[in-house]
N, C-alpha and C positions, 0 to 999 in steps of 0.2 A: 579819855582817849585810851583805847585798848590796842596794844601792840601785838600782832601775831607773829610768833616765831616759827619759822619753817626748820624743824629739826633735821628733815631730810636734806634741806639745802646745805645747813651747817655741816652735817655729816659728809656730804658728797665734796664740799669745799676742802674740809680737813683731810679727807681721804685723798683727794687730788694733790694736795700739797705734799702728803707724806709719800705718796708713789713718785712724785716729781723729785723729791730729794733722794729716794732710793735709786731712780733712774740715773740721777747725776752721779752718784757714787758708784753704781755699776759701770757706767760709761767711763768714769775716771779709772776704774779697776781694769776695764778692758785695755785702755790705752796704756796704762802702766805695765800690764801684763804683756802686751805686744812688744813694748820697748824692752822689757826684761828678757823676753824670749829672744829677740835679736842680740842682745848682749850676751846671752848664754851660748849662742852659736860660736862666739869667739873662744869661749872656754872648751867647746867640743873640739876645736881645731888644736888647741894648745895641749890638752891633757892626753895621755896616752890611754887611759881607760875610757874606751868609746861607749861601752854598754851602759855605764851609768850615766853618761851625758845624754844618750838617746832616751833612757828612761825618764830623766828629768824634762827633756823636751816634749816627749810624748804626754807626760803628766801635765805639763803647762798648756799645751795645745787643747787637751780635753777639758781642762779647767776653763779655758777661754770659751769653749763650745758651751759649757754649762751657763757661764755668765750671759752669752749670747741668747741662749733660750730664755732665761730669766728676763732679759731686757726686752725680748719680743713680747713676753707675757705682759709686762708693764706697759709697753706701748700699745698693745691691743686693748688693755684696760682704758687707756685715755681715748681710744676710738669708739669703744662700745660700752664703757662703764661696766664691763663684766669681765672677770678673769676666765680666759680660756683654759680649760683643763688639759687640752692637748699639749700646750707649750710647757706647763708645769710637769706633766708626765713625761714629755721629752726630755726635759732637764734631768728628771729622775732616772730615766733610762740612760742617758748619757753618763750620769754620775756612777751608776752601777757598772756600766761598761768600762769606764775608766778605771774603777777599782779592780775589775776583773783582769784587764789588760796589764795594769801595774803588777798585780800579784802573780800573773802568768810569767811576766817577764822577769820577775825576781825569783820565780820558781818556789814561791812560798805560799801556794794555794792548797789548804787541806781539803780533803773529800767532803767534810761537813760544810765548809764554806762553799763549795761547788754546788751542793744541794740547796743551800740557803739562797745564794745568789740566783740560782735558776728559778727557784720558786718566786723570788722577788721580781725577776725580769718577766716570768709568766704573768704575774698579777699586774705588773706595770703595763704590759702589752695588752692584756685584757681591758684595763682601764682606759687605754689609749683608743682601742678599737670602739669601745662603748662610748667614750666621749665624742669620737667622730661621728658615730651613728646618731646619737642624741643631736649633735649640732646640725647634721643633715636634716634630721626630722624637723627640728625648730625652723630651719631655714625654708623647708618646703611648706610648713604651716604658715609662716609669715608671707611667702611668696603667694599661697593660695588665698589668704586673707586680703592682700593687697590687690590681687586680681578681682576678687569679688567687690572690693570697695570701689574699683575703677569702672565696674560695669553698672 
């Protein structure tokens, strides 16, 4: 008797388990991050140096946004078994904007860093636009094929 092994099925199951564990850790990170954010609000009231407190809060909120975008990407993977490029690029854009905002707030942004981050944001924006256009085209092709199949 010959046993047929489906490597695709094994790969899909292992990938699902890995992404499920990642999603659990990201969710735990979000919960812990929100709790720490609320605890840091008390420090903002106590300390006299307000600017460093605001910088910390802004940094934490933007980090939470990055985690949210990554978790959206993983949830979308469970629904479609494909990683959506838009969510990943969104997380990258939020990360770069986070760095720009922190450096601007600290007044430590050099001219060459401005150029580098501008080019990076331009490329990420172009990737996002391209991924949205490709997604819309794929959706139209699938809709067209489903309409042809029903006729």
